[in-house]
C-alpha positions in Angstrom: 197.7 -32.9 -43.9 200.4 -30.7 -44.2 200.7 -31.3 -48.0 203.6 -32.3 -50.1 205.8 -29.3 -48.8 204.7 -29.9 -45.0 205.6 -33.8 -45.5 208.9 -33.2 -47.4 209.7 -30.4 -44.7 208.9 -33.1 -41.9 210.8 -35.6 -43.9 213.9 -33.5 -43.9 213.8 -32.5 -40.4 213.7 -36.4 -39.2 216.6 -36.9 -41.5 218.9 -34.6 -39.3 219.3 -33.8 -35.8 220.1 -30.3 -33.9 221.6 -30.6 -30.6 221.6 -28.3 -27.7 224.9 -26.8 -28.6 223.9 -26.3 -32.1 220.5 -24.3 -31.0 223.1 -22.0 -28.7 225.2 -21.5 -31.6 222.3 -20.8 -33.8 221.3 -18.0 -31.7 224.7 -16.4 -31.7 224.8 -16.2 -35.6 224.1 -12.6 -36.9 222.3 -13.5 -39.7 222.1 -15.4 -43.2 221.3 -13.6 -46.4 218.8 -16.3 -47.6 215.3 -15.6 -48.3 213.0 -16.8 -45.9 209.5 -15.4 -46.2 208.0 -12.0 -46.2 206.6 -9.4 -43.7 206.2 -5.8 -43.7 208.0 -4.1 -40.8 208.6 -0.6 -39.4 212.2 0.9 -39.4 214.0 -1.0 -36.4 214.3 -0.1 -33.0 216.6 -2.5 -31.5 216.7 -2.4 -27.6 217.0 -5.0 -25.1 215.0 -4.5 -21.7 217.4 -3.5 -19.0 216.0 -6.4 -16.9 217.0 -9.0 -19.4 219.4 -11.5 -18.2 223.1 -10.7 -19.4 224.1 -14.0 -20.1 225.5 -13.6 -23.4 228.3 -11.7 -25.1 231.4 -12.2 -27.0 233.4 -14.0 -24.4 230.8 -17.1 -24.8 231.9 -17.5 -28.3 235.0 -19.9 -28.3 237.0 -21.6 -30.9 234.9 -24.6 -30.2 232.0 -22.8 -31.6 234.0 -21.9 -34.7 235.0 -25.4 -35.5 231.6 -26.7 -35.3 230.1 -24.3 -37.4 232.7 -24.7 -40.0 232.3 -28.5 -39.9 228.6 -28.0 -40.4 229.0 -26.2 -43.6 231.4 -28.6 -45.1 234.8 -27.3 -43.6 236.9 -24.2 -45.1 236.9 -24.1 -48.9 240.3 -23.9 -50.4 240.4 -21.2 -52.7 243.4 -19.1 -51.6 242.5 -16.3 -54.1 238.9 -15.9 -53.2 240.0 -16.0 -49.4 242.7 -13.2 -50.1 239.7 -11.1 -51.8 237.3 -11.7 -49.0 240.0 -10.4 -46.7 241.0 -7.5 -48.6 237.6 -6.6 -49.0 236.7 -7.0 -45.2 239.7 -4.8 -44.1 238.8 -1.9 -46.4 234.8 -2.1 -45.1 236.2 -2.2 -41.7 238.0 1.2 -42.0 235.0 2.9 -43.4 232.6 1.4 -40.6 231.3 2.9 -37.5 233.5 0.7 -35.7 237.2 0.7 -37.3 238.7 -0.7 -34.1 236.9 -3.9 -34.4 238.7 -7.1 -35.8 237.3 -9.3 -38.2 238.3 -12.7 -39.7 236.5 -13.9 -42.5 236.4 -17.7 -43.4 235.1 -19.3 -46.8 233.0 -22.1 -46.2 232.9 -25.3 -48.5 229.0 -25.2 -49.4 227.2 -24.7 -52.3 224.2 -23.0 -50.6 224.1 -19.0 -50.8 224.7 -18.1 -47.3 226.7 -15.6 -45.0 226.5 -14.7 -41.4 228.6 -13.4 -38.4 229.6 -14.1 -35.0 229.5 -11.5 -32.2 233.3 -11.8 -31.8 233.9 -10.6 -35.4 234.2 -13.8 -37.3 232.7 -13.5 -40.7 231.5 -16.4 -42.8 230.5 -16.5 -46.6 229.9 -19.8 -48.4 231.6 -20.5 -51.7 227.8 -20.8 -53.2 227.5 -16.8 -52.2 230.7 -15.8 -54.0 229.9 -17.9 -56.9 226.5 -16.1 -57.1 227.7 -12.3 -56.8 228.8 -10.9 -60.0 231.5 -8.4 -58.7 233.7 -7.3 -55.9 231.0 -4.9 -54.5 228.4 -7.4 -54.3 230.7 -9.5 -52.0 231.4 -6.3 -50.0 227.6 -5.8 -49.7 227.3 -9.0 -48.2 230.1 -8.6 -45.7 229.2 -5.2 -44.8 225.5 -6.4 -43.9 227.0 -9.0 -41.5 229.3 -6.6 -40.1 226.6 -4.3 -39.2 225.1 -7.2 -37.1 228.1 -7.2 -35.1 228.6 -3.8 -34.8 225.0 -3.3 -33.6 225.2 -6.1 -31.3 222.4 -8.1 -33.0 223.4 -11.6 -31.9 223.8 -10.6 -28.4 220.3 -8.8 -28.1 218.4 -11.5 -29.7 219.8 -14.1 -27.7 219.4 -12.2 -24.5 215.7 -11.5 -25.5 215.3 -15.2 -26.3 216.4 -16.3 -23.1 214.1 -13.7 -21.2 211.1 -14.4 -23.1 211.7 -18.4 -22.2 212.3 -17.6 -18.7 209.1 -15.6 -18.3 207.0 -18.5 -19.9 208.5 -21.1 -17.9 207.9 -19.1 -14.6 204.5 -18.4 -15.6 204.0 -22.1 -16.3 205.8 -24.0 -13.5 205.9 -21.6 -10.6 202.8 -20.2 -10.9 201.5 -23.5 -12.1 199.6 -21.9 -14.9 200.5 -23.7 -18.0 197.8 -22.5 -20.6 199.2 -18.7 -19.9 202.5 -19.9 -20.0 202.0 -21.6 -23.6 200.2 -18.3 -24.8 203.1 -16.2 -23.6 205.4 -18.4 -25.2 203.7 -18.2 -28.7 203.3 -14.4 -28.3 207.1 -14.4 -27.5 207.8 -16.3 -30.8 206.1 -13.7 -32.9 207.9 -10.8 -31.1 211.1 -12.3 -31.7 210.5 -12.9 -35.4 209.6 -9.3 -35.7 212.6 -8.4 -33.8 215.1 -10.3 -35.9 213.4 -8.9 -39.2 214.0 -5.6 -37.8 217.5 -6.3 -37.0 217.9 -7.3 -41.0 216.7 -4.2 -42.2 218.8 -2.3 -40.0 221.7 -4.1 -40.9 220.8 -3.6 -44.5 220.9 0.3 -44.0 224.0 0.5 -41.8 225.5 -2.0 -44.4 225.0 0.3 -47.6 226.2 3.2 -45.8 229.5 1.4 -45.0 229.6 0.0 -48.6 229.5 3.6 -50.0 231.9 5.1 -47.5 234.5 2.4 -48.6 234.0 3.7 -52.3 232.2 0.5 -53.6 228.9 0.6 -55.5 225.9 1.2 -52.9 223.7 -0.1 -55.3 225.3 -3.3 -55.3 223.4 -4.6 -52.2 220.0 -4.6 -54.4 221.8 -6.3 -57.4 222.9 -9.1 -55.1 219.5 -9.6 -53.5 217.9 -9.5 -56.8 220.4 -12.5 -58.0 219.7 -14.2 -54.8 215.6 -14.0 -55.4 216.4 -15.4 -59.0 218.4 -18.0 -57.8 216.0 -19.2 -55.5 213.4 -19.3 -58.0 215.6 -22.0 -60.1 215.9 -24.5 -57.1 214.0 -27.6 -57.2 210.7 -27.0 -55.2 211.3 -23.6 -54.4 207.9 -22.6 -54.3 207.7 -23.3 -50.6 204.8 -21.8 -48.2 205.7 -18.5 -46.7 207.1 -18.5 -43.3 205.2 -16.0 -41.2 207.9 -16.3 -38.5 210.8 -16.2 -40.9 213.7 -14.1 -39.5 214.1 -11.9 -42.7 211.9 -9.7 -44.4 211.0 -11.0 -47.8 213.8 -10.2 -50.4 211.5 -8.2 -52.5 211.1 -5.6 -49.6 214.8 -5.9 -48.8 215.4 -5.0 -52.3 213.3 -1.7 -52.2 214.9 -0.8 -48.9 218.5 -1.1 -50.0 217.9 0.8 -53.3 216.2 3.8 -51.5 219.0 3.9 -49.1 221.7 3.8 -52.0 219.4 6.7 -53.8 220.0 8.8 -50.9 223.7 8.5 -51.1 223.7 9.4 -54.9 222.7 8.2 -58.5 223.7 4.9 -60.1 227.3 4.6 -61.3 228.8 6.0 -58.0 231.5 3.8 -56.4 233.5 0.9 -57.8 232.3 -2.6 -58.7 235.9 -4.0 -59.1 234.5 -6.7 -61.6 237.8 -7.9 -63.1 239.6 -8.6 -59.7 236.5 -10.7 -58.6 236.3 -12.7 -61.6 240.3 -13.4 -61.4 239.6 -14.6 -57.8 236.8 -16.9 -58.6 237.9 -18.3 -62.0 238.4 -22.2 -61.1 236.2 -22.2 -57.8 234.5 -25.3 -57.0 230.5 -25.0 -57.8 227.9 -26.8 -56.5 227.8 -29.8 -54.7 230.9 -31.5 -53.3 231.0 -35.1 -54.5 231.5 -36.1 -50.9 228.4 -35.0 -50.1 226.7 -36.5 -53.3 226.1 -34.7 -56.4 223.7 -34.1 -59.4 224.9 -34.7 -63.2 222.0 -34.2 -64.9 219.1 -36.3 -64.3 221.5 -38.7 -62.1 222.5 -38.1 -58.4 225.6 -39.9 -57.6 227.1 -40.4 -53.9 230.4 -42.0 -54.1 230.6 -42.1 -50.4 227.8 -44.2 -50.0 228.4 -46.3 -53.3 224.8 -45.5 -54.5 223.4 -43.8 -57.5 219.9 -43.4 -59.4 218.5 -41.4 -62.2 215.1 -39.4 -62.0 212.4 -39.6 -65.0 212.4 -36.7 -67.5 211.2 -33.5 -66.6 212.6 -33.5 -63.0 215.0 -31.2 -61.7 217.1 -32.2 -58.6 218.5 -30.2 -55.4 220.8 -32.1 -53.4 220.5 -30.8 -49.5 222.2 -31.9 -46.5 219.0 -34.0 -45.5 217.5 -34.9 -48.7 217.5 -34.9 -52.4 214.6 -33.1 -53.6 213.2 -32.9 -57.0 210.3 -31.2 -58.9 208.9 -31.0 -62.2 208.9 -27.6 -63.7 205.0 -27.1 -63.3 205.5 -28.3 -59.6 202.9 -30.9 -60.1 205.0 -33.8 -59.4 207.9 -34.2 -56.8 210.1 -36.5 -55.2 212.3 -36.9 -52.1 215.2 -39.3 -51.4 216.8 -39.5 -48.0 218.5 -42.1 -45.6 216.4 -43.2 -42.6 216.9 -44.9 -39.4 215.7 -48.6 -38.9 215.7 -50.3 -35.6 217.3 -53.7 -35.6 214.9 -56.3 -36.8 212.3 -53.7 -37.8 210.4 -54.6 -41.1 210.8 -52.3 -43.9 206.8 -51.8 -43.8 207.4 -50.8 -40.2 210.1 -48.3 -41.0 207.7 -46.5 -43.6 205.0 -46.4 -41.0 207.1 -44.8 -38.7 208.7 -42.2 -41.2 205.2 -41.1 -42.2 202.7 -38.9 -40.6 199.6 -39.6 -42.6 197.5 -42.7 -43.4 198.5 -45.6 -45.8 196.3 -47.2 -48.4 196.1 -51.0 -47.1 195.9 -52.0 -50.7 199.2 -50.2 -51.6 201.5 -52.2 -49.4 204.0 -54.3 -51.4 207.5 -56.0 -50.7 209.8 -57.0 -53.3 213.3 -56.4 -54.4 214.9 -53.6 -56.0 218.4 -54.5 -57.8 218.5 -57.5 -55.7 217.9 -55.6 -52.4 214.7 -56.0 -50.2 212.3 -53.2 -50.3 208.8 -52.1 -49.3 206.4 -50.1 -51.1 203.4 -48.0 -50.0 200.5 -45.8 -51.0 199.3 -42.7 -49.4 196.3 -40.6 -50.7 196.1 -37.0 -49.5 193.5 -34.3 -50.2 195.6 -32.5 -52.5 198.4 -35.3 -53.2 198.9 -38.5 -53.9 202.3 -40.2 -52.7 204.2 -43.5 -53.6 206.6 -44.6 -50.9 209.6 -47.2 -50.7 211.9 -48.2 -48.1 214.8 -50.2 -49.6 217.5 -51.7 -47.7 221.2 -51.6 -49.0 223.8 -53.4 -46.8 223.2 -51.7 -43.4 221.8 -48.7 -44.6 218.0 -48.0 -45.4 216.9 -45.3 -47.9 213.7 -43.9 -48.4 212.1 -42.8 -52.0 208.8 -40.9 -52.3 207.2 -39.5 -55.4 204.2 -37.3 -55.3 201.4 -36.3 -57.9 198.9 -33.4 -57.6 195.6 -34.4 -57.1 194.3 -38.1 -57.4 197.0 -39.2 -60.3 198.9 -42.1 -59.2 202.7 -41.5 -59.9 203.3 -45.1 -59.6 204.5 -45.7 -63.3 207.2 -43.1 -62.8 207.9 -44.1 -59.5 208.7 -47.6 -60.5 211.3 -46.6 -63.2 212.8 -44.3 -60.7 213.2 -46.7 -57.9 214.3 -49.4 -60.4 217.4 -47.1 -61.1 218.9 -47.2 -57.6 222.0 -49.0 -57.6 225.8 -48.9 -57.3 228.0 -46.1 -58.8 229.6 -47.0 -61.6 233.7 -47.7 -61.4 234.3 -43.8 -63.4 231.8 -42.1 -61.0 233.8 -43.1 -57.7 236.2 -40.7 -58.6 233.7 -37.7 -59.3 235.3 -34.3 -59.6 233.4 -31.1 -58.7 232.1 -28.6 -61.2 234.1 -25.3 -61.4 233.5 -21.8 -62.5 235.2 -21.1 -65.7 235.8 -17.3 -66.6 235.6 -17.1 -70.3 235.1 -14.0 -73.0 232.1 -13.7 -75.2 232.9 -14.0 -78.9 229.3 -12.7 -79.7 226.3 -10.9 -78.4 224.4 -14.1 -77.9 223.9 -15.1 -74.2 222.8 -18.6 -75.7 226.0 -19.5 -77.1 227.6 -19.4 -73.8 224.9 -20.9 -72.1 225.2 -23.9 -74.1 228.7 -24.4 -72.6 226.9 -24.5 -68.9 227.5 -28.2 -67.5 224.0 -27.8 -65.8 220.9 -30.1 -65.5 218.5 -27.6 -66.4 217.6 -24.2 -67.6 221.2 -23.4 -68.9 220.1 -20.1 -70.3 218.3 -18.9 -66.9 221.4 -20.2 -64.8 224.1 -18.6 -67.0 221.7 -15.2 -66.6 221.6 -15.3 -62.9 225.2 -16.1 -62.5 226.2 -13.2 -64.2 223.5 -10.7 -63.1 221.9 -10.3 -66.4 218.2 -10.0 -67.4 216.8 -12.4 -70.1 217.4 -10.8 -73.7 220.5 -8.9 -72.5 223.1 -8.9 -75.3 226.6 -10.0 -74.3 229.7 -7.7 -74.9 232.1 -9.4 -77.2 235.5 -9.6 -75.4 233.9 -9.2 -72.1 234.4 -12.1 -69.5 231.5 -14.0 -68.0 230.9 -17.0 -65.6 230.1 -20.3 -66.8 230.0 -23.8 -65.1 232.1 -26.1 -66.6 233.4 -30.1 -66.0 
């Protein structure tokens, strides 16, 4: 059994699909800033074998790819001030880069996730979640400089060509030479090689980005500050204690922080360069924060999806995170977790059969039950693993089928809390149908107390921690009266 993390990952994968064109587009992406694992690698030596098939390049990236990518991240965000800031920063970085002749176009994506990436033709992308997490213009510039480095170093092209060559070799050995065992071994080896290749590219882009950042006059230590904020932000997410991925395309965030800080120190001491904090705060004031209500939104212990017309409340102690594939929840100690998603059901298929088809592990025969939830038919099941105990339900509302899963560590049966949770699933209230997004608000501190501003944060949990991360502050830091800070407001 893969455990709660493995099962929930599988559930999220089943909830969404990836097309062949999506895979091609993913191969062309320069990188994202998300922390995806930990690994130790040597300085990058990025070379593509001469015999690699020359089948990728900027000419393959069409406007259609751009449109697909933007659509997959919720479309373009309507924030003229932020878009103008990103464009001005990019223009300044281009002049200081190794390729001042390269043309770039930057797009702000309407997504709450913290992410940025580049296409080989010079298209740069940053999410509003990333912009919100930054503390000043220099941190945003650090991310853009990193992504520009992927373009100037031809990382996406190099990686795509190596992937194609590896796949070609494995296929020839397996099919043409009729040796599927060796072909599978080569494919496995190539996965490790490609992962290391990608991690090396990330470190190379980090080093190049810091140099460009400093040449443009920005604070080169901003790269380390932003990665620190990213690391802390990840730790605040529901269910963030995920299993490390040894095939991650990125080095661990801690390693990257060490590397970019060393690179900045080689340039000068802390205090050099500008952070342009005032301009940044002016641009982000009023920026939408968190989930877009059209994709569902978390408000306290309640999840609301006006588009689907459904809502539910989780028991006290759970923190929720709304992802593209599912709503995830966890208690602070990580001993209880939950998942809510929408699943496919074949015509005429019983809800019990739907549950069995969506779950990898065995069910306890005594745990099956059918009853109504809020007037809707539902099937319930129990699954006991080595380390976790699961309660599951499939509930049919109209033409849609929803799945609810709660897990408790060990042999403890989460059924009482699970029944309370499933009983709350129902229609959105009239005042929730016009749900508005949360927004960043720039306010001035009236005292040195961070707790004072944290109490104004419209977040479901850990308001002080979220306020500190949002403003690049450490716990125990004193605010400067009269200085501006970001909060999340209704």
